[in-house]
N, C-alpha and C positions, 0 to 999 in steps of 0.2 A: 504494500500500500504506500502510495506517495504521501509525503508529509509536506505541508506548506506553512510558511511563517508569514503572518500579516504584521508588517512593521511600517515605520515611517522613514522615508529617505528625503532629506531636505524639506521636511514638513509635509510631504505628500504620501498618501497611503500606497503601499506596494506589497505585492505578494511574491515571495521567492520560494522555489522548491528547495527543500533541505537535501543536500547532497554531500554526505561525509566522505565520498570518494573524490571530491574536488578540493584541491588545496586553496583555490581562490574563488571569490564571488564574481559572478558574471551577470550582467543585465543586457537586455535587448536594446537596440536603438529605439524601438517603440517606447519602452519604459523610460529611457533616458529623455526622450521628447516629452513624455507625460510629466516628469518631475521638473520640467522647466529648462531643459537643455543646459545644465550647468557646464562650465568650461571643462574640457577634457584635454589631456596632454598625450603626446606620443608615448608609446610604450614599447619596450623591447621584449616584453612577456609574450611567450607563445603558448598556445593552448591546443592540447590533443583532445579529441572527442573520445567518448567511450568506445567508439568503433575504430579508433586509431587514426582517423583523419584529422587534419589541422583545421581549426576554426580561425577565421580572420578577425582580429580585434581592431576596432576603430581607434581605441585609446583607453586611457586610464582616467578614472574619475575619483576625486576626493569629495566625500559628502558626509553630512551628519546623518547618523542612524539612531533610531530609538525604537525600543521594544520593551513593553511593560515599564519597569523602572530603570532600565539600563540605557545610557546614551554614550555615544562615542563618535569620533570622526574616523571614517574608514576609507579604504581604497577598494574600488571595484573596477571591473573591466567591461567595456561596452563592445558588443558584437552586433553585426547585422542579422545574425541568426535569431530566431524566436526562442531565446533561451534566457531564463531568469533563475539563476541558481545561487543559493547561499552555500558557500564552501566552508571549509574548516577554519579559514582565517576569521570570518565573522562568527562562526559557531562558537569559537573560543572566546571572542570578545563579548559575546552576548551571554556567556555562561550557560549555554543550552544543555550542557552535560548535567546540570542541576535541575532541568525542567523535565517533568514527566512527559514522555513522548506522546502519550494519549491526550495531552492537553493541547497539542498542536493541531492545526487544521488538516483534515483529510477529506473534507466534503465541500461542496459548493455552497456559498452563502451570499447574502446580499452584499454587493460591493460595487465600487465604481469601475466601470469599464470604459474603454475608448471606442468611439464609433469610427466609421471609416474616414471621417474628416479629421480625426485626431482629438476631437472634443470629448471631454469626459461626460458620462451620463450614468445615472444610478440605474442599477439593473437588479431585478429580483429573479431568482431562478424560476423557470417555468417547468412544467412536467417534462418537456423534451430535454431541458438541461439536466434535470434530475436523472432521467433515463440514461443520458450520455455519461454522466458522472458515475452512475452505478455500473455501466458496462465497461468502463475503463479499468476498473479494478477487478481482478479475477475473484470469483466467489470461492472462499475457503470453506471446506466442509467443516461442520461442527465437530465431528469426530474424525481423527485420522484413520485412513484405511487400515483394516486388520485389527483395530483396537475396539471394535464393538461387536456385540453378539450377532450371530448370523444363523439363518435357518438352513444352511447348506447341510446335506446329509452327512458329510464327514464330521460336522460339529455335534452330531447327535449320538456318536459312539458312546457306549457305556451308559446310556440312559434307559 
């Protein structure tokens, strides 16, 4: 199940996917535009995707970050890809190891979205959104296979 963190970047609401396999935090150009296009600088950082390909970074961004009662100034990297990932760098700064994982977001909730013109609008999940969200996470059986009673004839031996 994917976990998301709702936080603020430069005073704007943002949702980043928690990825402890990533050393750095990366945001999309779309999110960068949404938070007001703060200045970015060139970066020598390179990024490998989980598939082994290289992701092109537009630049490096220094921004204020706040989550619950924690605030800091952090560095993240901007990419043209539709990728908003909170890496280990911010994970440590936000002390997320101390936060119960089940308290983080894993469902769709009412939040601001960007429409095609780049303007923000409030959006409530509809039934289609809920269906899409429920189909993106595989259903985990309540009981692991082989760990529950069965009516198979071989299980009836000795009765």
